[in-house]
Structures are given as structure tokens and as C-alpha cells.
DRENDO-1510 file (C-alpha; in Angstrom, 1 decimal, always signed):
<recs>
REC; n; res; u; v; w
REC; 1; MET; +0.0; +0.0; +0.0 .
REC; 2; ARG; +2.8; +2.4; +0.9 .
REC; 3; VAL; +4.6; +1.5; -2.3 .
REC; 4; LEU; +1.4; +2.2; -4.3 .
REC; 5; LEU; +0.9; +5.5; -2.6 .
REC; 6; PHE; +4.6; +6.5; -3.2 .
REC; 7; ILE; +4.2; +5.6; -6.9 .
REC; 8; CYS; +1.0; +7.7; -7.2 .
REC; 9; MET; +2.7; +10.7; -5.5 .
REC; 10; VAL; +5.6; +10.4; -8.0 .
REC; 11; ILE; +3.2; +10.3; -10.9 .
REC; 12; PHE; +1.3; +13.3; -9.6 .
REC; 13; ILE; +4.4; +15.4; -8.9 .
REC; 14; THR; +5.8; +14.5; -12.4 .
REC; 15; SER; +2.6; +15.5; -14.2 .
REC; 16; CYS; +2.4; +18.8; -12.2 .
REC; 17; SER; +6.0; +19.6; -13.2 .
REC; 18; ASN; +5.1; +19.2; -16.9 .
REC; 19; LEU; +1.9; +21.3; -16.6 .
REC; 20; GLN; +2.6; +24.5; -14.7 .
REC; 21; VAL; +0.2; +27.4; -14.4 .
REC; 22; GLU; +2.2; +30.7; -14.5 .
REC; 23; LYS; +1.4; +34.4; -14.2 .
REC; 24; ALA; +2.8; +37.1; -16.4 .
REC; 25; ALA; +5.6; +39.0; -14.7 .
REC; 26; ASN; +4.9; +42.4; -13.2 .
REC; 27; ASN; +6.4; +45.2; -15.3 .
REC; 28; PRO; +6.8; +48.5; -13.3 .
REC; 29; SER; +7.6; +50.2; -16.6 .
REC; 30; LEU; +4.3; +49.2; -18.3 .
REC; 31; GLN; +3.6; +52.0; -20.7 .
REC; 32; LYS; +0.0; +53.4; -21.0 .
REC; 33; ILE; -0.9; +54.7; -24.4 .
REC; 34; ASN; -3.9; +57.1; -24.4 .
REC; 35; ILE; -5.9; +57.2; -27.6 .
REC; 36; PRO; -8.1; +60.3; -27.9 .
REC; 37; LYS; -11.5; +60.3; -29.6 .
REC; 38; GLU; -10.2; +63.1; -31.9 .
REC; 39; GLU; -8.3; +62.2; -35.0 .
REC; 40; VAL; -4.6; +63.1; -35.5 .
REC; 41; ILE; -4.3; +63.9; -39.2 .
REC; 42; ASN; -0.9; +63.2; -40.8 .
REC; 43; ASN; -0.3; +62.3; -44.4 .
REC; 44; ASP; +3.4; +63.0; -44.3 .
REC; 45; ILE; +4.9; +60.3; -42.1 .
REC; 46; VAL; +6.7; +58.0; -44.6 .
REC; 47; GLU; +10.3; +59.0; -45.6 .
REC; 48; SER; +10.8; +56.3; -48.2 .
REC; 49; ALA; +9.5; +53.0; -49.5 .
REC; 50; SER; +10.8; +50.0; -51.3 .
REC; 51; TYR; +8.8; +47.4; -53.2 .
REC; 52; ILE; +9.0; +43.7; -53.8 .
REC; 53; PHE; +6.9; +42.4; -56.8 .
REC; 54; LEU; +6.6; +38.7; -56.3 .
REC; 55; ASP; +7.1; +36.4; -59.3 .
REC; 56; SER; +3.8; +35.5; -60.9 .
REC; 57; GLU; +5.1; +32.0; -61.6 .
REC; 58; TYR; +3.3; +30.9; -58.4 .
REC; 59; LEU; +0.2; +32.9; -57.6 .
REC; 60; ILE; -0.7; +33.7; -54.0 .
REC; 61; GLY; -4.4; +33.5; -53.0 .
REC; 62; ASN; -4.5; +35.1; -49.6 .
REC; 63; ILE; -1.5; +36.0; -47.3 .
REC; 64; SER; -2.4; +34.9; -43.8 .
REC; 65; ARG; +1.1; +35.4; -42.3 .
REC; 66; ILE; +4.4; +36.5; -43.6 .
REC; 67; LEU; +7.8; +35.8; -42.0 .
REC; 68; PHE; +11.4; +36.8; -42.9 .
REC; 69; PHE; +14.5; +34.7; -42.4 .
REC; 70; GLU; +18.0; +34.7; -43.9 .
REC; 71; ASN; +17.0; +37.1; -46.7 .
REC; 72; ASN; +14.0; +35.0; -47.8 .
REC; 73; ILE; +10.3; +35.6; -47.5 .
REC; 74; TYR; +8.0; +32.9; -46.2 .
REC; 75; ILE; +4.2; +33.2; -46.8 .
REC; 76; HIS; +1.3; +31.2; -45.5 .
REC; 77; ASP; -1.2; +31.2; -48.4 .
REC; 78; GLU; -4.4; +30.5; -46.6 .
REC; 79; MET; -6.4; +30.0; -49.8 .
REC; 80; THR; -4.3; +27.2; -51.2 .
REC; 81; ASN; -3.2; +25.8; -47.8 .
REC; 82; ARG; +0.5; +26.1; -48.6 .
REC; 83; ILE; +3.8; +27.7; -47.5 .
REC; 84; VAL; +5.4; +29.6; -50.4 .
REC; 85; ALA; +9.0; +31.0; -50.3 .
REC; 86; PHE; +10.5; +33.9; -52.3 .
REC; 87; SER; +13.8; +35.6; -52.3 .
REC; 88; MET; +14.0; +39.3; -51.1 .
REC; 89; LYS; +14.0; +40.2; -54.8 .
REC; 90; GLY; +10.7; +38.5; -55.3 .
REC; 91; LYS; +12.0; +35.3; -57.1 .
REC; 92; TYR; +9.9; +32.2; -56.4 .
REC; 93; LEU; +12.0; +29.6; -54.6 .
REC; 94; PHE; +9.7; +26.7; -53.5 .
REC; 95; HIS; +6.4; +25.8; -51.8 .
REC; 96; ILE; +5.3; +23.2; -49.3 .
REC; 97; ASP; +2.1; +21.4; -50.3 .
REC; 98; GLN; +2.0; +18.0; -48.6 .
REC; 99; LYS; -1.7; +17.5; -48.1 .
REC; 100; GLY; -2.9; +14.1; -46.7 .
REC; 101; LYS; -3.2; +12.0; -43.6 .
REC; 102; GLY; +0.2; +10.2; -43.7 .
REC; 103; PRO; +3.6; +11.1; -42.1 .
REC; 104; GLY; +4.8; +14.5; -43.3 .
REC; 105; GLU; +1.3; +15.4; -44.6 .
REC; 106; TYR; -1.3; +17.8; -43.3 .
REC; 107; LEU; -5.0; +18.4; -43.7 .
REC; 108; LYS; -5.5; +22.1; -42.6 .
REC; 109; LEU; -2.5; +24.4; -42.4 .
REC; 110; SER; -3.7; +27.0; -39.9 .
REC; 111; ASP; -0.4; +28.7; -39.0 .
REC; 112; PHE; +3.4; +28.3; -39.4 .
REC; 113; ALA; +6.6; +29.5; -37.7 .
REC; 114; ILE; +10.3; +29.3; -38.2 .
REC; 115; ASP; +12.7; +27.7; -35.7 .
REC; 116; GLU; +15.6; +29.9; -36.3 .
REC; 117; ALA; +18.0; +27.9; -34.2 .
REC; 118; LYS; +17.4; +24.6; -36.0 .
REC; 119; ARG; +16.6; +26.3; -39.3 .
REC; 120; ASN; +13.3; +24.5; -39.7 .
REC; 121; ILE; +9.9; +25.5; -41.0 .
REC; 122; LEU; +7.2; +24.5; -38.5 .
REC; 123; ILE; +3.6; +23.9; -39.7 .
REC; 124; PHE; +0.5; +23.5; -37.5 .
REC; 125; ASP; -2.2; +21.2; -38.8 .
REC; 126; GLU; -5.3; +22.1; -36.8 .
REC; 127; ASN; -7.3; +19.1; -38.2 .
REC; 128; SER; -4.8; +16.4; -37.2 .
REC; 129; HIS; -3.5; +18.4; -34.1 .
REC; 130; LYS; +0.1; +18.1; -34.9 .
REC; 131; ILE; +3.3; +20.1; -35.6 .
REC; 132; LEU; +5.3; +19.2; -38.6 .
REC; 133; ARG; +8.9; +20.1; -39.2 .
REC; 134; TYR; +10.5; +20.6; -42.6 .
REC; 135; SER; +14.0; +21.8; -43.6 .
REC; 136; ILE; +14.3; +25.5; -44.2 .
REC; 137; ASP; +14.4; +24.9; -47.9 .
REC; 138; GLY; +11.2; +22.9; -47.8 .
REC; 139; GLN; +12.8; +19.9; -49.4 .
REC; 140; LYS; +12.9; +17.5; -46.4 .
REC; 141; PHE; +10.3; +16.4; -43.9 .
REC; 142; ILE; +12.0; +15.9; -40.5 .
REC; 143; HIS; +9.4; +14.7; -38.0 .
REC; 144; GLU; +6.0; +15.5; -36.6 .
REC; 145; GLN; +4.5; +15.7; -33.0 .
REC; 146; LYS; +0.9; +15.4; -31.9 .
REC; 147; ILE; -0.6; +17.8; -29.4 .
REC; 148; ASP; -3.6; +17.3; -27.2 .
REC; 149; PHE; -5.0; +20.9; -27.2 .
REC; 150; TYR; -6.6; +23.1; -29.9 .
REC; 151; PRO; -4.7; +26.4; -30.5 .
REC; 152; THR; -5.6; +28.7; -33.4 .
REC; 153; ALA; -2.1; +30.1; -33.9 .
REC; 154; PHE; +1.5; +29.5; -32.7 .
REC; 155; ALA; +4.9; +31.1; -32.8 .
REC; 156; TRP; +8.6; +30.3; -32.1 .
REC; 157; ASN; +11.0; +32.4; -30.1 .
REC; 158; SER; +14.2; +31.6; -28.2 .
REC; 159; ASN; +13.8; +27.8; -28.5 .
REC; 160; CYS; +10.3; +27.9; -27.2 .
REC; 161; LEU; +6.9; +27.4; -28.8 .
REC; 162; PHE; +4.0; +29.6; -27.9 .
REC; 163; PHE; +0.4; +28.5; -28.6 .
REC; 164; TYR; -2.6; +30.9; -28.8 .
REC; 165; ASN; -5.5; +29.0; -27.3 .
REC; 166; PRO; -8.5; +31.4; -26.9 .
REC; 167; PHE; -11.4; +29.0; -26.8 .
REC; 168; THR; -12.7; +26.7; -24.0 .
REC; 169; PHE; -15.5; +25.0; -25.9 .
REC; 170; ASN; -13.0; +22.4; -27.2 .
REC; 171; TYR; -12.5; +21.2; -23.6 .
REC; 172; PRO; -16.0; +21.2; -22.0 .
REC; 173; ARG; -15.1; +18.7; -19.2 .
REC; 174; ASN; -11.4; +19.4; -18.9 .
REC; 175; GLU; -10.2; +22.8; -17.5 .
REC; 176; LYS; -6.6; +21.8; -18.0 .
REC; 177; TYR; -6.3; +23.9; -21.1 .
REC; 178; HIS; -8.7; +26.8; -20.2 .
REC; 179; TYR; -5.7; +29.1; -20.7 .
REC; 180; SER; -5.2; +31.4; -23.7 .
REC; 181; LEU; -1.4; +31.0; -23.8 .
REC; 182; ILE; +0.5; +27.7; -23.6 .
REC; 183; LYS; +4.3; +27.7; -23.7 .
REC; 184; THR; +6.5; +24.6; -24.3 .
REC; 185; SER; +10.1; +23.8; -25.3 .
REC; 186; ASP; +10.7; +23.5; -29.0 .
REC; 187; GLU; +10.3; +19.7; -28.6 .
REC; 188; MET; +6.9; +20.1; -26.9 .
REC; 189; GLU; +8.1; +19.4; -23.3 .
REC; 190; LYS; +7.3; +21.1; -20.0 .
REC; 191; GLU; +4.1; +22.9; -20.7 .
REC; 192; LYS; +3.4; +26.2; -19.0 .
REC; 193; ARG; +0.0; +27.9; -19.1 .
REC; 194; TYR; -0.9; +31.6; -18.8 .
REC; 195; PHE; -4.0; +33.7; -18.7 .
REC; 196; SER; -7.0; +31.8; -17.4 .
REC; 197; ILE; -10.0; +32.2; -19.6 .
REC; 198; ASP; -13.5; +33.1; -18.3 .
REC; 199; LYS; -15.8; +30.3; -19.6 .
REC; 200; LYS; -18.3; +32.8; -21.1 .
REC; 201; ILE; -15.6; +34.4; -23.2 .
REC; 202; GLY; -14.0; +31.0; -23.9 .
REC; 203; ASN; -17.3; +29.7; -25.4 .
REC; 204; PHE; -17.8; +32.9; -27.4 .
REC; 205; MET; -17.0; +31.9; -31.0 .
REC; 206; SER; -16.2; +35.4; -32.3 .
REC; 207; ASP; -12.4; +36.1; -32.6 .
REC; 208; PRO; -11.4; +39.6; -33.8 .
REC; 209; ASN; -7.7; +38.6; -33.4 .
REC; 210; PRO; -7.2; +35.1; -34.9 .
REC; 211; LYS; -3.4; +35.7; -35.4 .
REC; 212; GLY; -2.8; +36.0; -31.7 .
REC; 213; PHE; +0.9; +36.8; -32.1 .
REC; 214; PHE; +2.7; +39.7; -33.7 .
REC; 215; TYR; +6.4; +39.8; -34.8 .
REC; 216; GLY; +8.7; +42.8; -34.5 .
REC; 217; ASN; +11.7; +43.6; -32.3 .
REC; 218; ASN; +9.9; +41.4; -29.8 .
REC; 219; LEU; +7.4; +38.6; -30.1 .
REC; 220; CYS; +4.1; +40.0; -28.8 .
REC; 221; MET; +0.7; +38.6; -28.0 .
REC; 222; LEU; -2.7; +40.2; -27.6 .
REC; 223; ASN; -5.6; +38.3; -26.0 .
REC; 224; ARG; -8.9; +38.7; -27.7 .
REC; 225; PHE; -11.1; +41.5; -26.3 .
REC; 226; ASP; -8.1; +42.8; -24.3 .
REC; 227; ASN; -6.1; +46.0; -24.5 .
REC; 228; ILE; -2.7; +44.8; -23.1 .
REC; 229; ILE; +0.2; +43.9; -25.4 .
REC; 230; TYR; +2.4; +41.2; -23.9 .
REC; 231; SER; +6.0; +40.5; -24.8 .
REC; 232; LEU; +7.0; +36.9; -24.9 .
REC; 233; ALA; +10.5; +35.5; -24.2 .
REC; 234; LYS; +12.0; +32.3; -23.0 .
REC; 235; ASP; +12.4; +33.3; -19.4 .
REC; 236; SER; +9.6; +35.9; -19.0 .
REC; 237; ILE; +6.2; +37.0; -20.2 .
REC; 238; TYR; +5.2; +40.5; -19.2 .
REC; 239; ALA; +2.8; +43.3; -20.0 .
REC; 240; ASN; +4.5; +45.9; -22.2 .
REC; 241; TYR; +1.8; +48.3; -23.3 .
REC; 242; LYS; -1.7; +49.1; -22.1 .
REC; 243; ILE; -3.9; +50.9; -24.7 .
REC; 244; LEU; -6.5; +53.2; -23.2 .
REC; 245; PHE; -9.3; +54.6; -25.3 .
REC; 246; ALA; -11.2; +57.8; -24.5 .
REC; 247; ASP; -14.9; +57.6; -23.8 .
REC; 248; ASN; -14.8; +53.8; -23.7 .
REC; 249; ASP; -16.3; +53.2; -20.2 .
REC; 250; ASP; -19.2; +51.0; -21.6 .
REC; 251; TYR; -16.9; +48.5; -23.3 .
REC; 252; GLN; -17.1; +45.7; -20.7 .
REC; 253; ASN; -20.9; +46.0; -20.6 .
REC; 254; ALA; -21.0; +46.0; -24.4 .
REC; 255; LEU; -18.8; +42.9; -24.6 .
REC; 256; ASN; -21.1; +41.1; -22.1 .
REC; 257; ASP; -24.1; +42.1; -24.2 .
REC; 258; ALA; -22.4; +40.8; -27.3 .
REC; 259; ILE; -21.5; +37.5; -25.6 .
REC; 260; SER; -25.1; +37.1; -24.4 .
REC; 261; LYS; -26.4; +37.6; -28.0 .
REC; 262; GLY; -23.7; +35.5; -29.5 .
REC; 263; THR; -22.4; +38.2; -31.9 .
REC; 264; ARG; -20.3; +41.3; -31.9 .
REC; 265; ASP; -22.5; +42.7; -34.6 .
REC; 266; ILE; -24.6; +44.9; -32.3 .
REC; 267; ASP; -24.7; +48.7; -32.1 .
REC; 268; ARG; -23.6; +48.9; -28.4 .
REC; 269; TYR; -20.4; +47.0; -29.2 .
REC; 270; HIS; -19.8; +48.9; -32.5 .
REC; 271; ASN; -20.0; +52.2; -30.5 .
REC; 272; CYS; -17.0; +51.2; -28.4 .
REC; 273; ALA; -13.3; +51.2; -29.3 .
REC; 274; ALA; -12.4; +47.5; -29.7 .
REC; 275; ASP; -10.8; +44.7; -31.7 .
REC; 276; ILE; -7.1; +45.9; -31.7 .
REC; 277; GLY; -5.1; +44.2; -34.5 .
REC; 278; ASP; -2.1; +44.4; -36.7 .
REC; 279; PHE; +0.2; +45.4; -33.8 .
REC; 280; CYS; +3.7; +46.2; -35.1 .
REC; 281; GLU; +6.7; +47.6; -33.2 .
REC; 282; SER; +10.2; +48.7; -34.0 .
REC; 283; ASP; +12.7; +50.5; -31.8 .
REC; 284; ASP; +11.2; +53.9; -32.7 .
REC; 285; PHE; +7.6; +53.4; -33.6 .
REC; 286; MET; +4.5; +51.3; -32.9 .
REC; 287; THR; +1.5; +50.8; -35.1 .
REC; 288; PHE; -1.9; +49.1; -34.7 .
REC; 289; SER; -5.5; +49.3; -35.8 .
REC; 290; TYR; -8.9; +49.1; -34.1 .
REC; 291; PHE; -12.6; +49.6; -34.8 .
REC; 292; ARG; -15.1; +52.1; -33.5 .
REC; 293; ASN; -18.5; +53.1; -35.0 .
REC; 294; ASN; -17.8; +50.6; -37.9 .
REC; 295; LYS; -14.7; +52.5; -38.8 .
REC; 296; ASN; -11.2; +51.0; -39.0 .
REC; 297; TYR; -8.7; +53.4; -37.3 .
REC; 298; SER; -5.0; +53.4; -37.8 .
REC; 299; VAL; -2.6; +54.5; -35.1 .
REC; 300; ILE; +1.1; +55.3; -35.3 .
REC; 301; PHE; +2.9; +56.0; -32.0 .
REC; 302; SER; +6.3; +57.6; -31.7 .
REC; 303; LYS; +8.2; +55.8; -28.9 .
REC; 304; LYS; +10.8; +58.6; -28.8 .
REC; 305; LYS; +8.3; +61.4; -28.5 .
REC; 306; LYS; +5.9; +59.2; -26.5 .
REC; 307; SER; +3.0; +60.6; -28.5 .
REC; 308; ILE; +0.6; +59.7; -31.3 .
REC; 309; ILE; +1.7; +61.0; -34.7 .
REC; 310; LEU; -1.3; +59.5; -36.6 .
REC; 311; HIS; -4.8; +58.5; -35.6 .
REC; 312; GLN; -7.1; +58.4; -38.5 .
REC; 313; ALA; -10.2; +56.5; -39.6 .
REC; 314; ARG; -9.6; +57.1; -43.3 .
REC; 315; PHE; -6.3; +58.5; -44.4 .
REC; 316; SER; -5.2; +59.1; -47.9 .
REC; 317; ILE; -3.8; +56.1; -49.7 .
REC; 318; PHE; -1.8; +58.5; -51.9 .
REC; 319; SER; -1.2; +62.2; -52.2 .
REC; 320; LYS; +0.8; +64.4; -54.6 .
REC; 321; LYS; +3.5; +64.8; -52.0 .
REC; 322; SER; +3.9; +61.1; -51.4 .
REC; 323; LEU; +3.9; +60.5; -55.2 .
REC; 324; ARG; +6.8; +62.9; -55.5 .
REC; 325; ASN; +8.7; +60.7; -53.0 .
REC; 326; ASN; +7.9; +57.7; -55.1 .
REC; 327; ILE; +5.4; +56.4; -52.6 .
REC; 328; PRO; +2.3; +55.6; -54.6 .
REC; 329; ILE; +0.4; +53.7; -51.9 .
REC; 330; PHE; +0.3; +53.7; -48.2 .
REC; 331; ILE; -1.8; +51.3; -46.1 .
REC; 332; ASN; -1.5; +50.2; -42.5 .
REC; 333; PRO; +1.5; +47.9; -41.8 .
REC; 334; SER; +1.0; +44.3; -40.7 .
REC; 335; ASN; +4.6; +43.3; -39.9 .
REC; 336; VAL; +8.1; +44.7; -39.2 .
REC; 337; LYS; +11.5; +43.9; -40.5 .
REC; 338; GLY; +14.2; +45.7; -38.6 .
REC; 339; ASP; +13.2; +49.4; -38.6 .
REC; 340; LEU; +11.0; +49.0; -41.7 .
REC; 341; PHE; +7.2; +48.5; -41.5 .
REC; 342; VAL; +5.8; +46.0; -43.9 .
REC; 343; SER; +2.5; +46.3; -45.7 .
REC; 344; ILE; +0.9; +43.8; -48.2 .
REC; 345; ILE; -0.8; +45.6; -51.0 .
REC; 346; PRO; -3.6; +43.4; -52.5 .
REC; 347; CYS; -3.8; +43.0; -56.2 .
REC; 348; ASN; -7.4; +44.4; -56.5 .
REC; 349; LEU; -6.4; +47.7; -54.8 .
REC; 350; ILE; -3.4; +48.2; -57.1 .
REC; 351; GLU; -5.5; +47.4; -60.1 .
REC; 352; GLN; -8.3; +49.7; -59.1 .
REC; 353; LEU; -5.8; +52.6; -58.5 .
REC; 354; THR; -3.8; +52.1; -61.7 .
REC; 355; ASN; -7.0; +51.9; -63.8 .
REC; 356; HIS; -8.2; +55.2; -62.3 .
REC; 357; LYS; -7.5; +58.0; -64.7 .
REC; 358; ASN; -6.8; +60.6; -62.1 .
REC; 359; PHE; -4.3; +58.3; -60.3 .
REC; 360; GLN; -2.6; +57.5; -63.6 .
REC; 361; LYS; -2.2; +61.1; -64.4 .
REC; 362; LEU; -0.8; +62.1; -61.0 .
REC; 363; MET; +1.5; +59.1; -61.0 .
REC; 364; MET; +2.9; +60.0; -64.4 .
REC; 365; GLU; +3.3; +63.7; -63.5 .
REC; 366; ASN; +4.8; +63.3; -60.0 .
REC; 367; MET; +6.8; +60.0; -59.8 .
REC; 368; SER; +10.4; +60.0; -60.9 .
REC; 369; ASP; +11.0; +56.2; -60.5 .
REC; 370; THR; +10.1; +55.2; -64.1 .
REC; 371; ASP; +10.7; +51.5; -63.4 .
REC; 372; LEU; +8.2; +51.5; -60.6 .
REC; 373; VAL; +5.7; +53.5; -62.7 .
REC; 374; GLU; +6.0; +50.9; -65.5 .
REC; 375; LYS; +5.5; +48.0; -63.1 .
REC; 376; LEU; +2.4; +49.6; -61.7 .
REC; 377; LYS; +1.0; +50.4; -65.1 .
REC; 378; ASN; +1.4; +46.8; -66.2 .
REC; 379; PHE; +0.0; +45.3; -63.0 .
REC; 380; ASP; -3.2; +43.2; -63.3 .
REC; 381; LEU; -5.2; +40.7; -61.3 .
REC; 382; ASN; -3.0; +37.8; -62.5 .
REC; 383; SER; -0.1; +39.3; -60.5 .
REC; 384; ASN; +0.8; +38.6; -56.9 .
REC; 385; PRO; +0.3; +41.0; -54.0 .
REC; 386; VAL; +3.1; +43.6; -53.6 .
REC; 387; ILE; +5.2; +43.7; -50.4 .
REC; 388; VAL; +6.1; +47.3; -49.4 .
REC; 389; PHE; +8.7; +48.3; -46.8 .
REC; 390; TYR; +8.1; +51.7; -45.3 .
REC; 391; LYS; +10.6; +53.8; -43.4 .
REC; 392; PHE; +8.9; +56.4; -41.2 .
REC; 393; LYS; +10.3; +59.9; -40.8 .
REC; 394; SER; +12.3; +60.5; -37.6 .
REC; 395; GLN; +10.3; +62.3; -35.0 .
</recs>
């Protein structure tokens, strides 16, 4: 009996050591960013821009996530369920398309990451609940690992895997995974769980932030319906920024109302500032978007000045001044590479603009980069999205 009790205690202690519940570290330097209701108009924030026109040899359907590693571009094409790689000059390199139920095959590619230490491409198959590893050139399948929880996104950083796990309805009788962040080693060992999920929110199907993670000079995370940006590292997880919106006291009540009705599509919720997304951060700037009154607002924050330099619901996609600087289009960034902010310009937007007589006239009259002008003039819907790298003006 004593032997049996001892064995049970060992099993219990071992299981607890592999499933730890943790709290985010306190950050005394947490920065609060106050967003006024008034707009801050600024159509002169971009100093320069460079463009990558991706080879049309392989057409991209819909870019869900884009990552950069060793001067290559890796794209999750959500429409075709593939990973596609290009050089930084836009040359098509390879794609991963191993659909199936066997080893090295996947059914539904919901997210991907790059293990920079081992130089592997990691793919998460949400249907088969497994992580697959491929060589960085996509030519070799290495191995796969099953997981017993249901994340919607994942990321790699400092030899750790981070899983975004915002829903609880997948675990109706098991509260073990009622946490929105799960961290493991890169080989899926020693799980740690953060941010306990309220069951009402966990069962609410709506997700304004399906990506969960944002890449920049830090790996960041935003819980859905939250206003705190967390930085994720191997040894610490801490709140970095708290975004405070003016005249937003009704937000929690509006969220509860939306949950009770099973939809965010209600006037009370729309009237609040909510649904922060596309968070990007460099050493000098921070950008993100949010919704209020059915308008999509863009925010650019200067970290040096500690002030907002842009806060607009609808800002000019182009202007004469930007065209003179060979910046034909500006849309809100969705990624960062070094000190450059990255936007993905969809094909239909470029085609609409280049077919607009006024835009064509202004482009021809003001832009000095004739090569860029020719590429835009010859652009059509059989082309790939264009990747733009913006450098913001020093503040």
C-alpha cells in the first residue's frame, strides 16, 4: 500500500511539473498609451518605401502570415493551404504542399513558424492536431509531433513554442487547457499555461484577433477582447503596453451584451473602441489598428516622443507629396523587418488605382521612378500582391 501511494505521488508530482500554471511577470515600466477620440491627421509620415513584386510563376491567393528569415520571404497562403517562399528580390523559390493523412502530410495548415536555431519550418495542422517540421528549404520532412490541445495560432521564439488557445468549448469537461497561452520547449516538453479564460468568453465563437501573435523587435501577444500587449520571451512573459481609449467606459458591458447575444454585430459593441489588431513595433515606432463606429482606425505612435503621430479612420492612400517621393500607396502595416514597417498591397487595390484616370495622371506627373511606374501600369489581377517596406520619418 505504501509502495502504491509512493508511486501515485511520484506520478502526480511529475505530471504537475510538466503542466505548470504561471502568471505574467509584473512590469513596473508598463507604458500606458492614451488614444483620444479626436483624429490626429498626418499624411506625411513616410520617408521612403521599397517594393517587392513577387514572381507570378506561383500565384498567391490570400496571405495569412508572412515571415522573414535569412533574406528570404515565407508566406502562408491560406487560400491554397500552402507555404510559399520567395527571395527578397521576389524570385519564387519553393512551396510546401503535402496534403494528406500520412507522415509528413497535413490536412489544414492554420499557421506556421520558423525555428531559427534549428533552421526548420514548422507547420501546425489544426485538423490532425500536430506540428510538422521541414528543412528551411522545404525539401525535407523531418518529423511531426501530436498535441492534445486546440490552438488557433502558434509562434517560435528563443527555443520555445507559444500557442494561442483562446477558446474553451474544445474542452467542455477538462479545464486543464482553459488558458489562452501555452508555452513549451521547442520539442513540446514542460508545458506552462498563462491567462486563465473566463468560460463565457471562452465559449464565445467570435475572434477579432485570430493571429494572436505579432512579430517585430519582440514577439508580442494580444488576448482577444483585451487592451494589453504582452512581450513573450523564453524566461519571461510581461505586459508591455496598455492601450486606453477615451470615452470607452461602456466597453465591458457592451462585450457582455455581445456574448449574451452570440455576436459582436450589435450597435452597443460597435460604438466602443475594440478589436485591436495588426500590432507592429520597431525601436522607434509602434502601429496598430482598431474599430469604432464601424470605422477602422490606424494608429502610429512615436516611442521617442511618446506621442501619437497618426490617428485616422480614413487617411489618404496617396497624395501628390507622397507620389513625388515615389510612394504611390500607403496602407496600415501588418509586420516589421528591422526598422521597416511592412504592408501587403492586395492585387485588387493596385488594379483599381492604376485603372483610375486621375491616379494614372498624378503618377505620371509626379513620380520620378520610371521603373516603378511601369510595373504599376502593367499590373493586373493575374499578378501577386506587392510587399512594401516603409521607413517612417524621424520624430
